[in-house]
PADRENTOR-645832 format. One record per residue (C-alpha): residue number from 0; residue in three letters; y, z, x. Coordinates in steps of 0.25 Angstrom, whole numbers. Each point is the difference from the previous one (the first is absolute). Example, Ala and Ser with C-alpha at 12.3 -4.5 7.8 and 13.67 -1.06 7.14 Angstrom:
2
+-----+------+-------+-------+-------+
: pos : code :    yy :    zz :    xx :
+-----+------+-------+-------+-------+
:   0 :  ALA :   -18 :    31 :    49 :
:   1 :  SER :    14 :    -2 :     6 :
+-----+------+-------+-------+-------+
***
This chain:
175
+-----+------+-------+-------+-------+
: pos : code :    yy :    zz :    xx :
+-----+------+-------+-------+-------+
:   0 :  MET :     0 :     0 :     0 :
:   1 :  ASN :    13 :    -4 :     6 :
:   2 :  ASN :    12 :     9 :    -5 :
:   3 :  LYS :    13 :    -6 :     3 :
:   4 :  GLY :    12 :    11 :    -1 :
:   5 :  PHE :     4 :    13 :     5 :
:   6 :  THR :    -6 :    14 :    -1 :
:   7 :  LEU :     7 :    12 :    -5 :
:   8 :  LEU :     1 :     6 :    14 :
:   9 :  GLU :     6 :   -13 :     6 :
:  10 :  MET :    11 :     0 :   -11 :
:  11 :  LEU :     3 :    14 :     2 :
:  12 :  LEU :     1 :    -2 :    15 :
:  13 :  VAL :    10 :   -12 :    -2 :
:  14 :  ILE :     8 :     8 :   -10 :
:  15 :  GLY :     1 :    12 :    10 :
:  16 :  ILE :     4 :    -9 :    11 :
:  17 :  ILE :    11 :    -6 :    -8 :
:  18 :  SER :     5 :    14 :    -5 :
:  19 :  LEU :     1 :     5 :    15 :
:  20 :  LEU :     8 :   -13 :     4 :
:  21 :  ILE :    10 :     2 :   -12 :
:  22 :  SER :     1 :    15 :     3 :
:  23 :  PHE :     4 :    -3 :    15 :
:  24 :  SER :     9 :   -11 :    -3 :
:  25 :  LEU :     8 :     7 :   -12 :
:  26 :  PRO :     8 :     9 :     9 :
:  27 :  SER :     5 :   -11 :     9 :
:  28 :  PHE :     3 :    -9 :   -12 :
:  29 :  GLN :     8 :    12 :    -6 :
:  30 :  LYS :     8 :     2 :    14 :
:  31 :  LEU :     3 :   -15 :     0 :
:  32 :  ASN :     5 :     1 :   -15 :
:  33 :  ASP :     9 :    11 :     3 :
:  34 :  LYS :     6 :    -8 :    12 :
:  35 :  THR :     2 :   -12 :    -9 :
:  36 :  ILE :     6 :     8 :   -11 :
:  37 :  LEU :    10 :     6 :    10 :
:  38 :  SER :     3 :   -14 :     6 :
:  39 :  ARG :     3 :    -6 :   -14 :
:  40 :  GLU :     9 :    12 :    -4 :
:  41 :  GLN :     8 :     0 :    13 :
:  42 :  HIS :     2 :   -15 :    -1 :
:  43 :  LYS :     5 :     1 :   -15 :
:  44 :  LEU :     9 :    12 :     4 :
:  45 :  TYR :     6 :    -7 :    12 :
:  46 :  LEU :     3 :   -12 :    -9 :
:  47 :  PHE :     7 :     9 :   -10 :
:  48 :  LEU :     8 :     7 :    11 :
:  49 :  ARG :     4 :   -13 :     6 :
:  50 :  ASP :     4 :    -5 :   -14 :
:  51 :  ILE :     9 :    12 :    -2 :
:  52 :  GLN :     7 :    -2 :    13 :
:  53 :  ALA :     3 :   -14 :    -5 :
:  54 :  ARG :     5 :     5 :   -13 :
:  55 :  VAL :     9 :    10 :     7 :
:  56 :  GLU :     5 :   -10 :    10 :
:  57 :  ASN :     5 :    -9 :   -12 :
:  58 :  SER :     8 :    12 :    -5 :
:  59 :  ASN :    12 :     8 :     4 :
:  60 :  GLN :    -6 :    13 :    -5 :
:  61 :  ILE :    -8 :    12 :     4 :
:  62 :  TRP :   -14 :     0 :    -4 :
:  63 :  LEU :   -10 :    12 :     0 :
:  64 :  LEU :   -15 :     0 :     3 :
:  65 :  ILE :    -8 :    11 :    -7 :
:  66 :  ALA :   -14 :     3 :     1 :
:  67 :  ASN :    -8 :     7 :   -11 :
:  68 :  ARG :   -15 :     5 :    -1 :
:  69 :  ASP :    -9 :     8 :    -9 :
:  70 :  VAL :   -11 :     6 :     8 :
:  71 :  ILE :    -8 :     4 :   -13 :
:  72 :  THR :     0 :   -14 :    -6 :
:  73 :  HIS :     0 :    -6 :    14 :
:  74 :  LYS :    11 :   -10 :    -3 :
:  75 :  TRP :    12 :    -3 :     9 :
:  76 :  CYS :    12 :   -10 :     0 :
:  77 :  LEU :    13 :    -4 :     6 :
:  78 :  VAL :    13 :    -4 :    -6 :
:  79 :  ALA :    12 :    -6 :     5 :
:  80 :  GLN :    13 :     1 :    -8 :
:  81 :  LEU :    15 :     0 :     1 :
:  82 :  LYS :     6 :    13 :     4 :
:  83 :  SER :     2 :     8 :   -13 :
:  84 :  ARG :    -1 :    15 :    -5 :
:  85 :  HIS :   -12 :    -5 :    -8 :
:  86 :  ILE :   -12 :    -1 :     9 :
:  87 :  CYS :   -11 :    -8 :    -5 :
:  88 :  ASN :   -14 :     6 :    -2 :
:  89 :  CYS :    -9 :   -12 :     3 :
:  90 :  LEU :   -12 :     7 :    -6 :
:  91 :  SER :     8 :     0 :   -13 :
:  92 :  PRO :     7 :   -14 :     1 :
:  93 :  SER :     5 :     1 :   -15 :
:  94 :  SER :     9 :    11 :     4 :
:  95 :  CYS :     7 :    -8 :    11 :
:  96 :  ASP :    15 :    -4 :    -3 :
:  97 :  LYS :     0 :   -15 :     0 :
:  98 :  SER :    14 :     0 :     6 :
:  99 :  THR :    -5 :     4 :    13 :
: 100 :  HIS :    -9 :   -12 :     1 :
: 101 :  PRO :   -13 :     7 :     4 :
: 102 :  LYS :   -10 :    -8 :     7 :
: 103 :  ILE :   -13 :     8 :    -1 :
: 104 :  TYR :   -13 :    -1 :     9 :
: 105 :  ILE :   -12 :     6 :    -7 :
: 106 :  SER :   -13 :     0 :     9 :
: 107 :  SER :   -11 :    -9 :    -5 :
: 108 :  ALA :   -10 :     9 :     7 :
: 109 :  SER :     6 :    13 :    -3 :
: 110 :  SER :   -14 :     6 :    -2 :
: 111 :  ARG :    -4 :    -3 :    14 :
: 112 :  THR :    14 :     1 :     7 :
: 113 :  MET :    11 :    11 :     1 :
: 114 :  LEU :    14 :     0 :     5 :
: 115 :  ILE :     4 :    12 :     9 :
: 116 :  SER :    14 :     3 :     3 :
: 117 :  LYS :    10 :    11 :     3 :
: 118 :  LYS :     8 :    -3 :   -12 :
: 119 :  TYR :    -4 :    -3 :   -15 :
: 120 :  TYR :     7 :    -2 :   -13 :
: 121 :  PRO :    11 :     4 :    -3 :
: 122 :  LYS :     4 :     0 :    15 :
: 123 :  GLU :     2 :   -14 :     6 :
: 124 :  LEU :    -8 :    -5 :    12 :
: 125 :  THR :    12 :    -8 :     5 :
: 126 :  ARG :    13 :    -7 :    -3 :
: 127 :  LEU :     1 :   -15 :     3 :
: 128 :  SER :    14 :    -6 :     1 :
: 129 :  GLY :     3 :   -14 :    -3 :
: 130 :  VAL :    14 :     1 :     7 :
: 131 :  ARG :    -6 :     2 :    14 :
: 132 :  ASN :   -14 :    -3 :    -2 :
: 133 :  THR :    -4 :    14 :     4 :
: 134 :  LEU :    -9 :    11 :    -5 :
: 135 :  SER :    -3 :    14 :     4 :
: 136 :  THR :   -12 :     0 :     9 :
: 137 :  ILE :   -13 :     5 :    -7 :
: 138 :  CYS :   -15 :    -1 :     0 :
: 139 :  PHE :   -11 :     3 :    -9 :
: 140 :  VAL :   -15 :    -2 :     0 :
: 141 :  LEU :   -10 :    -8 :    -8 :
: 142 :  GLN :   -14 :     6 :     0 :
: 143 :  SER :   -13 :    -5 :    -5 :
: 144 :  ASP :   -11 :    10 :     2 :
: 145 :  ARG :     1 :     3 :    15 :
: 146 :  TYR :     8 :   -13 :     4 :
: 147 :  ARG :    15 :     1 :     1 :
: 148 :  THR :    12 :    -9 :     2 :
: 149 :  VAL :    13 :     5 :     4 :
: 150 :  PHE :    12 :    -8 :    -6 :
: 151 :  SER :    13 :     2 :     8 :
: 152 :  LEU :    13 :    -5 :    -5 :
: 153 :  PHE :    11 :     0 :    11 :
: 154 :  ASN :    15 :     0 :    -2 :
: 155 :  ILE :     2 :   -15 :     4 :
: 156 :  GLY :    -9 :    -4 :   -12 :
: 157 :  SER :   -13 :    -2 :     7 :
: 158 :  VAL :   -14 :     4 :    -6 :
: 159 :  LYS :   -11 :     3 :    10 :
: 160 :  LEU :   -14 :     4 :    -3 :
: 161 :  LYS :    -9 :     8 :     9 :
: 162 :  ASN :   -15 :     2 :    -2 :
: 163 :  TYR :    -2 :    15 :     3 :
: 164 :  GLN :   -13 :     9 :    -2 :
: 165 :  SER :     9 :    12 :     1 :
: 166 :  LEU :    12 :     4 :    -9 :
: 167 :  SER :    13 :    -3 :     6 :
: 168 :  ALA :    11 :    10 :     3 :
: 169 :  CYS :     8 :    -6 :   -11 :
: 170 :  VAL :    -9 :     7 :   -11 :
: 171 :  LYS :    -6 :    12 :     7 :
: 172 :  SER :     9 :    10 :    -6 :
: 173 :  ASN :    -4 :    -4 :   -14 :
: 174 :  LEU :   -15 :     2 :     1 :
+-----+------+-------+-------+-------+
***
């Protein structure tokens, strides 16, 4: 009798080998995924900051950059607005005064990333001046799991990104 097929033992052995391979490759896939999420988020945030700088350069007014985060719901955002007594809460955009022309950045991966800074809403991170194309020097950290990128904004209007594994001195006092 010629039996063609696999025995139960052979099938269990193949399933066991596949399970082991998946269990070993999953942590490295997760690590790559965190790096990818951070990379995408930092690129979007960089483009937002450059867009704000272009908007400020085309105005003769002072703009404020404000960060906000909610660690319980794991949400964070940034808003750029014209200088005003009313500070826009980007986590509640409907409360923002439209006369301040708020430009809001809400993270698309807020469940996997977090913004770390010394100042949060209602305090401003920095002021950007359209008259002189300057801003107050600041920095903040974008983090995904254990991967971090430091955003540094300098008074001459440049934005620099630094990939650090440790927290920068610009945020240590807030942790």
